N, CA and C of each residue as an Amber inpcrd file, in Angstrom:
protein
   432
 119.6560000 115.9300000  63.5600000 118.7300000 116.0090000  62.9380000
 119.1200000 116.8420000  61.7030000 118.7180000 116.3950000  60.2810000
 118.9930000 117.3920000  59.1470000 118.5080000 118.4010000  59.3470000
 119.3380000 119.1810000  58.0350000 118.7620000 120.7620000  57.7440000
 117.4800000 120.4500000  57.1010000 116.5570000 121.4280000  57.3510000
 115.5780000 121.4630000  56.4330000 115.7830000 122.3580000  55.0970000
 115.1130000 121.8250000  54.0750000 114.9910000 123.0680000  53.0060000
 113.7020000 123.2390000  52.6330000 113.6460000 124.4270000  52.3570000
 112.4900000 125.1420000  51.6350000 112.1100000 124.6140000  50.4520000
 110.7700000 124.1070000  50.2720000 110.6340000 123.7840000  48.7810000
 109.1810000 124.5240000  48.6870000 109.1920000 125.1720000  47.6050000
 108.0250000 125.5790000  46.9800000 106.8400000 124.9080000  46.4210000
 105.5570000 124.7000000  46.7960000 104.6450000 123.8080000  46.3790000
 104.3900000 124.0780000  44.9990000 104.3310000 122.7790000  44.1720000
 104.0780000 123.3640000  42.5150000 102.3710000 123.2520000  42.5890000
 101.6990000 123.2730000  43.4820000 100.4480000 123.4770000  43.2220000
  99.8270000 124.2680000  44.0090000 100.3450000 125.0010000  44.9210000
  99.7340000 125.8690000  45.5210000 100.6810000 127.3150000  45.6780000
 101.9700000 127.0110000  45.4810000 102.9950000 127.9320000  45.7840000
 103.5260000 128.3570000  47.0290000 102.8130000 127.4600000  48.1380000
 103.2670000 127.6010000  49.2570000 104.7570000 127.3290000  49.8760000
 105.3860000 127.9120000  50.7260000 106.7090000 127.6790000  51.0600000
 106.7220000 126.7440000  52.2230000 107.2440000 125.2860000  52.1010000
 107.0140000 124.2370000  52.8770000 108.6420000 124.1140000  53.4700000
 108.8240000 123.9490000  54.7260000 110.2030000 123.2150000  55.3660000
 110.2260000 121.8820000  55.2490000 111.0250000 121.4880000  54.5510000
 111.0710000 119.5740000  54.8110000 112.6270000 119.1660000  54.9670000
 112.8870000 118.4630000  55.9310000 113.9050000 117.8390000  56.4680000
 114.9520000 117.5180000  55.1000000 115.8360000 117.8630000  55.0370000
 116.6190000 117.3500000  53.8530000 116.8650000 115.8560000  53.6230000
 116.8690000 115.1600000  54.7360000 116.9070000 113.3470000  54.7190000
 115.3570000 113.0280000  53.9880000 114.4860000 113.7430000  54.0670000
 113.3180000 113.4260000  53.8600000 112.3480000 113.8360000  52.4460000
 113.6680000 114.4270000  51.7100000 112.9990000 114.8540000  50.3300000
 112.6970000 114.0160000  49.4160000 113.5150000 112.7670000  49.3260000
 113.1810000 111.3510000  48.3320000 111.8820000 110.5540000  49.0570000
 111.3320000 111.1350000  49.9030000 110.0270000 110.3570000  50.6530000
 108.8450000 110.6980000  50.4150000 108.8170000 111.2320000  49.0990000
 107.3350000 111.6630000  48.7360000 106.6580000 112.7410000  49.5350000
 107.3410000 113.8820000  49.9850000 106.6830000 114.6060000  51.1060000
 105.6320000 115.3080000  50.4070000 104.5570000 115.7480000  51.3080000
 103.3060000 116.5060000  50.6010000 103.5710000 117.8610000  51.2130000
 102.6570000 119.0880000  50.6040000 102.6110000 120.1690000  51.3590000
 102.0070000 120.5820000  52.2740000 101.9010000 121.1480000  53.2480000
 101.5460000 121.3590000  54.5310000 100.1680000 122.0690000  54.2480000
  99.9490000 122.7350000  53.1640000  99.1190000 123.5230000  52.8080000
  97.8900000 122.8070000  51.9130000  98.1130000 122.5380000  50.7730000
  97.0900000 121.9810000  50.0430000  97.1550000 120.1750000  50.1770000
  98.2890000 119.8230000  50.7560000  98.5660000 118.1380000  50.9120000
  98.6100000 117.5090000  49.6990000  99.1360000 118.3160000  48.6220000
  99.4980000 117.8730000  47.2180000 100.8820000 117.2380000  47.1420000
 101.4210000 116.2250000  46.6430000 103.1020000 115.9930000  46.5610000
 103.4920000 117.3630000  46.0020000 104.8720000 117.4190000  46.9480000
 105.7400000 118.3330000  46.3020000 106.5160000 118.2400000  45.3310000
 106.6960000 117.0370000  44.8210000 107.5680000 116.3280000  43.9510000
 106.8130000 115.4790000  42.6840000 106.3960000 115.9530000  41.5740000
 105.8180000 115.1300000  40.9520000 106.4540000 114.5180000  39.6390000
 107.7810000 114.7290000  39.3560000 108.2650000 114.5060000  38.0060000
 107.8030000 114.8890000  36.9310000 107.0230000 115.9760000  36.8930000
 106.8370000 116.8670000  36.3000000 107.3770000 118.6060000  36.1830000
 107.4700000 119.0090000  35.4810000 108.0860000 120.4370000  35.3790000
 106.7420000 121.2910000  36.1630000 107.2780000 122.3400000  36.4700000
 106.3940000 123.2150000  37.5270000 106.2080000 124.2210000  36.2630000
 104.5680000 124.7220000  36.0770000 104.6210000 125.7870000  35.0820000
 104.4960000 126.8480000  35.8270000 105.5520000 127.8020000  35.1490000
 105.7250000 129.3540000  36.2080000 105.1110000 130.1170000  35.5170000
 104.5350000 131.2430000  36.0600000 103.9970000 132.5720000  35.4710000
 104.6880000 133.7330000  36.0130000 104.3330000 134.9580000  35.6590000
 104.3240000 136.0080000  36.2010000 104.6040000 136.1260000  37.5880000
 103.3830000 135.7230000  38.0770000 102.9080000 135.6570000  39.2310000
 103.8220000 135.0080000  40.1990000 104.1970000 133.6830000  39.7820000
 104.7890000 132.8280000  40.9270000 106.3960000 132.8820000  40.5460000
 106.5320000 133.0720000  39.7270000 108.2560000 132.8410000  39.1250000
 109.2110000 133.2810000  40.4320000 109.2240000 134.4990000  40.9160000
 110.1720000 135.1650000  41.6910000 109.9560000 134.0940000  43.0710000
 108.5590000 133.6100000  43.7470000 108.6420000 132.8120000  44.4750000
 109.2330000 131.3870000  44.4270000 109.2850000 130.7360000  43.5610000
 109.7550000 129.5440000  43.0790000 111.2950000 129.5460000  43.2080000
 111.6000000 130.7780000  42.3710000 113.2430000 131.1600000  42.0940000
 113.8130000 131.2870000  43.4490000 112.8630000 132.2620000  44.1370000
 113.9230000 133.1640000  45.4830000 113.7410000 132.3610000  46.5640000
 112.6100000 131.3260000  46.7140000 112.5870000 130.5270000  48.0280000
 112.6710000 129.2860000  48.2270000 113.2660000 128.5660000  47.0730000
 113.4230000 127.3860000  47.0330000 114.9420000 127.1530000  47.2240000
 114.8760000 126.2680000  48.2850000 116.5560000 125.9170000  48.6210000
 117.0630000 124.6790000  47.7290000 116.0970000 124.2700000  46.4860000
 116.9260000 123.2390000  45.8710000 117.1210000 124.1270000  44.2840000
 118.1930000 124.0090000  43.3590000 118.0950000 124.4420000  42.4380000
 117.0880000 124.2180000  41.4900000 116.4250000 125.2520000  40.8100000
 115.3010000 125.3610000  39.7220000 115.8660000 125.8280000  38.3640000
 115.7380000 124.4960000  37.8170000 116.0540000 124.7400000  36.1750000
 114.8310000 125.0510000  35.3680000 115.0090000 126.3390000  34.7370000
 113.8790000 126.7210000  33.8340000 113.8920000 126.7010000  32.4980000
 113.0600000 126.3130000  31.7650000 112.9210000 126.3580000  30.2940000
 112.1210000 127.3650000  30.0930000 113.1230000 128.1080000  29.3910000
 112.3430000 129.3330000  28.6400000 111.8030000 129.1510000  27.0790000
 110.2180000 129.0400000  26.8930000 109.9550000 128.5150000  25.7650000
 108.4850000 129.1360000  25.2210000 108.2830000 128.7870000  24.0300000
 106.9770000 129.7280000  23.6580000 106.4940000 128.2640000  22.7590000
 105.1790000 128.4460000  22.6230000 104.3790000 127.7140000  21.9530000
 104.5880000 127.5630000  20.6150000 104.7050000 128.4070000  19.9590000
 105.3520000 128.3320000  18.2460000 106.4700000 127.8170000  18.2290000
 107.1560000 127.7700000  19.0490000 108.6800000 127.3410000  18.8520000
 108.9050000 125.9940000  18.4320000 109.2740000 125.4760000  17.2770000
 109.4240000 123.8490000  17.0850000 110.3520000 123.5680000  17.9030000
 111.4900000 123.7020000  18.1540000 112.6280000 122.9510000  19.0840000
 111.9270000 123.1430000  20.6180000 111.0940000 124.0970000  20.7550000
 110.7570000 123.9990000  22.1630000 109.7930000 122.4580000  22.1160000
 108.6300000 122.6080000  21.4230000 108.0670000 121.6880000  21.4230000
 108.8390000 120.0910000  21.5590000 109.7420000 120.0080000  20.7220000
 110.1990000 118.8000000  20.4950000 111.0390000 118.0680000  22.0690000
 111.5120000 119.1950000  22.5620000 112.3810000 119.3680000  23.5080000
 111.2810000 118.7640000  24.8110000 110.1140000 119.1970000  24.9190000
 109.0050000 119.3430000  25.9670000 109.2610000 117.4330000  26.6760000
 109.0520000 116.5340000  25.8070000 109.2850000 115.1010000  26.2220000
 110.4510000 115.1020000  26.9570000 111.5860000 115.4110000  26.4320000
 112.8670000 115.1410000  27.1940000 113.0600000 116.1000000  28.4170000
 112.2180000 117.0490000  28.8780000 112.3690000 117.9960000  29.7910000
 111.2970000 117.2280000  30.7590000 110.3090000 116.7770000  30.4800000
 109.4930000 115.8470000  31.3680000 110.3840000 114.8820000  31.8520000
 111.2180000 113.9770000  30.9160000 111.6560000 112.7940000  31.0580000
 112.7720000 113.2280000  32.4620000 113.8130000 114.2410000  32.3040000
 114.8900000 114.6820000  33.0630000 114.1000000 115.2670000  34.4540000
 113.0320000 115.7300000  34.6300000 112.4480000 116.0460000  35.8300000
 112.4420000 114.8670000  36.4090000 112.0070000 113.6260000  35.8310000
 111.5630000 112.4000000  36.5470000 112.9710000 111.8590000  37.3270000
 114.1270000 112.4750000  36.4950000 115.4360000 111.8680000  36.8870000
 116.4670000 112.8180000  38.0080000 115.9180000 114.1710000  37.7670000
 116.7150000 115.0900000  39.0250000 115.9560000 115.3510000  39.9080000
 114.4060000 115.2420000  40.2280000 113.7440000 115.3420000  41.5800000
 114.1920000 114.3200000  42.2780000 114.4260000 114.7330000  43.8710000
 114.3290000 115.9070000  44.2450000 115.3530000 116.8300000  44.5050000
 116.3990000 116.6550000  43.7530000 117.6710000 117.4130000  44.1790000
 117.5830000 118.7170000  43.1710000 116.8150000 118.7670000  42.2600000
 116.5520000 119.8760000  41.1750000 115.2180000 119.9670000  40.8660000
 114.4630000 120.8860000  41.2540000 113.1140000 121.2360000  40.1750000
 113.3650000 121.9680000  38.9430000 112.4660000 120.9810000  38.2380000
 112.1590000 121.6180000  36.5180000 111.1460000 122.4120000  36.5440000
 111.3030000 123.5350000  35.8250000 109.6790000 124.6570000  35.7960000
 110.0580000 124.8910000  34.3670000 109.0400000 125.2950000  33.9020000
 108.7150000 126.0130000  32.5970000 108.2310000 127.4420000  32.5650000
 108.8090000 128.2560000  31.6430000 108.1900000 129.4760000  31.6120000
 107.7520000 130.0380000  30.0300000 106.6270000 130.0930000  30.1300000
 105.9810000 130.4570000  28.6380000 106.5640000 131.8390000  28.2980000
 107.2830000 132.1710000  27.4290000 108.0770000 133.7010000  27.3070000
 106.8630000 134.5450000  26.5800000 105.7520000 133.6850000  25.8560000
 105.0910000 134.7510000  24.9820000 104.2260000 135.3050000  26.4260000
 103.6490000 134.5150000  27.5620000 102.7510000 134.9690000  28.5130000
 103.3510000 135.8720000  29.5130000 104.8210000 135.8520000  29.3920000
 105.6000000 136.5860000  30.4900000 107.1180000 136.9670000  29.7350000
 106.6300000 137.9430000  29.0330000 107.8220000 138.7050000  28.1290000
 108.3530000 139.7020000  28.9360000 107.8740000 139.9060000  30.0260000
 108.6380000 141.1000000  31.1280000 109.7470000 140.1530000  31.6000000
 109.7740000 139.2930000  32.2450000 110.2340000 137.8660000  32.5900000
 111.5430000 137.9090000  31.6740000 111.1220000 137.3390000  30.5740000
 111.9420000 136.7780000  29.4680000 113.1300000 138.1430000  29.2710000
 112.5290000 139.3540000  29.2900000 113.3800000 140.7190000  28.9310000
 114.1570000 140.6710000  30.0590000 114.0380000 140.7230000  31.6160000
 114.3970000 140.7770000  32.2310000 115.9510000 139.8260000  32.6290000
 115.4150000 138.4900000  31.9010000 116.5120000 137.7610000  31.4310000
 117.2020000 137.7690000  30.7870000 116.9980000 138.5020000  30.0240000
 117.8650000 138.5610000  28.6140000 117.8430000 137.4690000  27.5890000
 116.5300000 136.8540000  27.6640000 116.1280000 135.6810000  26.7470000
 116.0760000 135.8920000  25.4360000 117.2630000 135.7020000  24.5410000
 117.4230000 136.2040000  23.0830000 116.9640000 134.9740000  22.2590000
 116.9690000 133.7270000  22.9020000 116.8050000 132.6030000  21.5850000
 116.1000000 131.2030000  22.7290000 114.8480000 131.0030000  22.0310000
 114.2820000 129.6980000  22.8260000 114.5010000 128.5090000  22.1140000
 114.3700000 126.9480000  22.5410000 114.5330000 127.0820000  24.1500000
 115.8400000 127.5380000  24.9610000 115.6930000 127.9110000  25.8580000
 117.1670000 128.3680000  26.9010000 116.7700000 128.0090000  28.2140000
 117.8320000 127.2660000  28.4940000 117.4470000 126.5820000  29.6000000
 118.6580000 127.3790000  31.0180000 117.8080000 127.8140000  32.0800000
 118.6050000 128.6790000  33.2960000 118.4440000 127.9790000  34.5660000
 119.7050000 128.1010000  35.0560000 119.7940000 126.9610000  36.5440000
 119.8390000 128.2900000  37.4330000 119.2160000 128.3230000  38.2170000
 118.6070000 129.0580000  39.4490000 119.3510000 128.1130000  40.9270000
 119.9980000 129.0680000  41.3700000 120.5370000 128.6430000  43.0030000
 120.5080000 129.9080000  43.9860000 119.6870000 129.6220000  44.7650000
 119.3350000 130.6520000  45.9540000 118.8410000 132.1450000  45.2480000
 118.0320000 131.8410000  44.0950000 117.6570000 132.9240000  43.4840000
 118.4690000 133.7730000  42.7170000 119.5180000 133.1900000  42.2920000
 120.5270000 133.4440000  40.9660000 120.6640000 132.7350000  40.3440000
 120.9800000 133.1530000  38.7570000 121.1560000 132.2930000  37.7160000
 122.5860000 132.0750000  37.8080000 123.0150000 130.4260000  37.7160000
 124.1660000 130.4100000  37.8700000 124.8950000 129.7470000  36.6900000
 124.1270000 129.4180000  35.7360000 124.3230000 128.5630000  34.2750000
 123.2630000 128.9530000  33.4040000 123.8390000 128.8380000  32.1920000
 122.4650000 128.9350000  31.0620000 122.8650000 128.1860000  29.6900000
 122.0160000 127.5900000  29.0810000 122.3800000 126.7590000  27.7660000
 121.1670000 127.2240000  26.9740000 121.5280000 127.3380000  25.7340000
 120.3350000 127.7440000  24.9120000 120.4700000 126.5480000  23.9260000
 119.2240000 126.1330000  23.3910000 119.0580000 125.1440000  22.6560000
 118.4670000 123.9360000  22.7850000 117.8630000 123.0580000  22.0280000
 117.0100000 122.0700000  22.5150000 118.1020000 120.9790000  22.8270000
 117.6810000 120.0390000  24.0210000 118.6430000 118.7860000  24.4520000
 117.9590000 117.5640000  24.4090000 118.2760000 116.7090000  24.6400000
 117.4990000 115.4610000  24.9010000 117.6760000 115.0070000  26.6050000
 116.8040000 114.3650000  26.9940000 116.9100000 114.2600000  28.4350000
 118.2810000 113.6680000  28.8540000 119.0800000 112.8730000  28.4360000
 120.5090000 112.6290000  28.6950000 121.4410000 113.9510000  28.8840000
 121.2180000 114.5010000  27.8340000 122.0210000 115.8240000  28.0530000
 121.7070000 117.0340000  29.0890000 120.2110000 117.3710000  29.1420000
 119.6610000 118.1360000  30.1120000 120.4260000 117.4560000  31.6200000
 120.0230000 116.2250000  31.7450000 120.9110000 115.5630000  33.2190000
 122.2800000 115.7730000  33.1330000 122.8990000 115.4000000  32.1880000
 124.2220000 115.8140000  32.0900000 124.8070000 116.8210000  32.6700000
 124.0550000 118.1410000  31.9720000 124.6110000 119.4990000  32.1000000
 124.4500000 119.8970000  33.4470000 123.1180000 119.7530000  34.0160000
 122.6550000 120.2950000  35.2820000 123.4240000 119.5970000  36.2990000
 124.0760000 118.3800000  35.9780000 124.8810000 117.8090000  37.0190000
 126.3480000 118.0710000  36.9770000 126.5140000 118.7260000  35.7250000
 127.8320000 119.2440000  35.6880000 128.0230000 120.5330000  36.3970000
 127.1770000 121.3140000  36.4240000 126.8510000 122.5580000  37.1350000
 127.2210000 122.5360000  38.8190000 127.4090000 121.3700000  39.3230000
 127.6060000 121.0690000  40.8170000 126.5770000 121.3990000  41.2650000
């Protein structure tokens, strides 16, 4: 039997145990029955950020962005495209730094967009500046 992974539902924030070998088989949330992977970034807030970062057994790539930021808006379609390529091995998420200023400060976000990769609740890599989908995927895969 393969090891189970904790996956946080992008819809209801419930933590699900999914056998590692079944991650690619479109698993659904045990609570809300929605798909656990949607090939679309999860919208994080101050309320659910720590749940997604701290309880997920797959790495989480967070795009720290703001609605007024031109490069952030330009990168948004590429980030969605990268989500389709990286899931279910990596969860992609977005955090609006305007709405979650305390979290942005806690992580010392100085420029946006900034991508931060979290594994087991800890930041392991960071990259500032807009990237296209191929470079996002390449950068994440280079982090091991």
